[in-house]
PAZAPA-4460 file (N, C-alpha, C; in steps of 0.05 Angstrom, whole numbers, plus 32768, in hexadecimal, padded with zeros to 4 digits):
% residues 77
    n_x    n_y    n_z   ca_x   ca_y   ca_z    c_x    c_y    c_z   seq   type   mol
   8C58   877F   81C6   8C6B   8793   81C0   8C86   8787   81BB     1      X     A
   8C93   8791   81A6   8CAE   8787   819F   8CC2   8794   81B2     2      X     A
   8CD3   8784   81BE   8CE8   878E   81D0   8D03   878C   81C3     3      X     A
   8D14   87A0   81C8   8D2F   879F   81BE   8D42   87A7   81D4     4      X     A
   8D5C   87A2   81D0   8D70   87AA   81E4   8D76   87C8   81E2     5      X     A
   8D6F   87D4   81CC   8D76   87F1   81C8   8D62   8802   81D8     6      X     A
   8D6B   881A   81DE   8D5B   882D   81ED   8D43   8835   81DB     7      X     A
   8D2C   883A   81E7   8D15   8843   81D7   8D1B   885F   81CC     8      X     A
   8D15   8862   81B3   8D1A   887B   81A5   8D04   888F   81AE     9      X     A
   8D0C   88A7   81B8   8CF8   88BA   81C0   8CE4   88C1   81A9    10      X     A
   8CEE   88C0   8190   8CDC   88C6   817A   8CC6   88B0   8178    11      X     A
   8CCE   8897   817D   8CBA   8882   817D   8CA6   8885   8193    12      X     A
   8CAF   888E   81AA   8C9D   8892   81C1   8C89   88A9   81BA    13      X     A
   8C93   88BE   81AD   8C82   88D4   81A5   8C6D   88CA   8191    14      X     A
   8C76   88B9   817F   8C64   88AE   816B   8C4E   889D   8178    15      X     A
   8C56   888D   818C   8C42   887E   819C   8C2E   8890   81A9    16      X     A
   8C38   88A6   81B5   8C26   88B9   81C2   8C13   88C5   81AE    17      X     A
   8C1C   88CB   8196   8C0B   88D6   8181   8BF5   88C2   8179    18      X     A
   8BFD   88A8   8177   8BEA   8893   8170   8BD5   8890   8185    19      X     A
   8BDD   8893   819E   8BCA   8890   81B4   8BB5   88A6   81B3    20      X     A
   8BBE   88BE   81AC   8BAB   88D5   81AA   8B96   88D0   8194    21      X     A
   8B9E   88C3   817F   8B8C   88BF   8168   8B7C   88A5   8168    22      X     A
   8B85   8892   817A   8B78   8878   817A   8B5C   8879   8185    23      X     A
   8B49   886C   8176   8B2D   886C   817F   8B25   8852   818D    24      X     A
   8B34   883D   8188   8B2E   8823   8194   8B3A   8822   81B0    25      X     A
   8B2A   8820   81C5   8B34   8820   81E0   8B48   880A   81E6    26      X     A
   8B44   87F2   81DB   8B57   87DC   81E0   8B72   87E2   81D3    27      X     A
   8B71   87EC   81BB   8B8A   87F3   81AD   8B98   880A   81BC    28      X     A
   8B89   881D   81C6   8B94   8834   81D4   8BA2   882A   81EE    29      X     A
   8B96   8817   81FC   8BA3   880C   8214   8BBD   87FE   820D    30      X     A
   8BBD   87EF   81F7   8BD5   87E2   81EE   8BEB   87F6   81E8    31      X     A
   8BE4   880C   81DA   8BF8   8820   81D4   8C02   882E   81ED    32      X     A
   8BF1   8834   8200   8BF9   8840   8219   8C0C   882E   8228    33      X     A
   8C07   8814   8228   8C19   8801   8236   8C34   8801   8228    34      X     A
   8C35   8803   820E   8C4E   8804   81FF   8C5D   881E   8206    35      X     A
   8C4E   8834   8208   8C5B   884E   820F   8C66   884D   822B    36      X     A
   8C58   8843   823E   8C61   8841   8259   8C7A   882F   825B    37      X     A
   8C79   8819   824D   8C91   8807   824C   8CA9   8815   8241    38      X     A
   8CA5   8825   822C   8CBB   8834   8220   8CC6   8848   8234    39      X     A
   8CB5   8857   8242   8CBE   886A   8256   8CCD   885C   826C    40      X     A
   8CC3   8845   8275   8CD0   8836   828B   8CEB   882D   8282    41      X     A
   8CEE   8824   8269   8D07   881B   825F   8D1B   8832   825E    42      X     A
   8D12   8849   8255   8D24   8861   8254   8D2D   8868   8270    43      X     A
   8D1B   8867   8283   8D22   886E   829F   8D37   885B   82AA    44      X     A
   8D33   8841   82A4   8D46   882D   82AE   8D62   8831   82A2    45      X     A
   8D62   8837   8288   8D7C   883C   827A   8D8A   8854   8285    46      X     A
   8D7B   8869   828B   8D87   8881   8297   8D92   887B   82B3    47      X     A
   8D84   886B   82C2   8D8E   8864   82DD   8DA8   8854   82DA    48      X     A
   8DA9   8842   82C7   8DC1   8832   82C3   8DD8   8843   82BA    49      X     A
   8DD3   8856   82A9   8DE8   8868   82A0   8DF2   887A   82B6    50      X     A
   8DE1   8882   82C8   8DE8   8893   82DF   8DFB   8884   82F2    51      X     A
   8DF6   886A   82F5   8E06   885B   8308   8E22   8855   82FC    52      X     A
   8E36   8854   830E   8E51   884F   8305   8E55   8832   82FE    53      X     A
   8E6C   882B   82F6   8E73   880F   82EF   8E6E   87FC   8306    54      X     A
   8E73   8805   831F   8E70   87F3   8336   8E53   87F2   8340    55      X     A
   8E41   8800   8333   8E25   87FF   833C   8E1D   8815   8350    56      X     A
   8E30   8825   8358   8E2A   883B   836B   8E25   8855   835B    57      X     A
   8E14   8866   8365   8E0F   887F   8357   8E28   8890   8357    58      X     A
   8E2D   889D   8341   8E44   88AF   8340   8E3D   88C9   834D    59      X     A
   8E4F   88D3   835E   8E4A   88EC   836D   8E51   8904   835C    60      X     A
   8E41   891A   835E   8E48   8932   8350   8E62   893E   835B    61      X     A
   8E71   894C   834B   8E8B   8957   8353   8E89   896C   8369    62      X     A
   8E72   897A   836A   8E6F   898F   837E   8E69   8985   839A    63      X     A
   8E63   896C   839E   8E5C   8961   83B7   8E72   8964   83CC    64      X     A
   8E8A   8960   83C5   8EA1   8962   83D8   8EA4   897F   83E1    65      X     A
   8E9F   8992   83D1   8EA3   89AE   83D8   8E8D   89B9   83EB    66      X     A
   8E76   89AC   83EA   8E5F   89B6   83FA   8E65   89B7   8417    67      X     A
   8E73   89A5   8423   8E78   89A4   843F   8E8C   89B9   8448    68      X     A
   8E9E   89C2   8435   8EB2   89D6   843C   8EA5   89F1   8442    69      X     A
   8E91   89F8   8433   8E84   8A12   8436   8E70   8A13   844C    70      X     A
   8E69   89FD   8459   8E55   89FD   846D   8E5C   8A0D   8486    71      X     A
   8E76   8A11   848B   8E7F   8A21   84A2   8E7C   8A3F   849E    72      X     A
   8E7A   8A48   8485   8E78   8A64   847F   8E5E   8A70   848A    73      X     A
   8E49   8A61   8488   8E2F   8A6B   8492   8E2F   8A6F   84B0    74      X     A
   8E3D   8A5F   84BF   8E3E   8A61   84DC   8E4E   8A7A   84E4    75      X     A
   8E63   8A81   84D6   8E74   8A97   84DF   8E69   8AB2   84D6    76      X     A
   8E56   8AB3   84C3   8E4C   8ACC   84B9   8E37   8AD8   84CB    77      X     A
***
């Protein structure tokens, strides 16, 4: 399989999936499936890297800080 630094194109992954459905040779089908899995893994890794901040820590959602403020309301009701 040819590897590149660019993110796998979802259209290319769909095309691989289509080829897998039509492939009659089991060995070629296995090769295509391995390529598809590698593409999905690469996309997953890129998404994880994008989610992480510059310092390598996950970025927290903005609503996280407000969640603890409202926790006392349930007790007084």
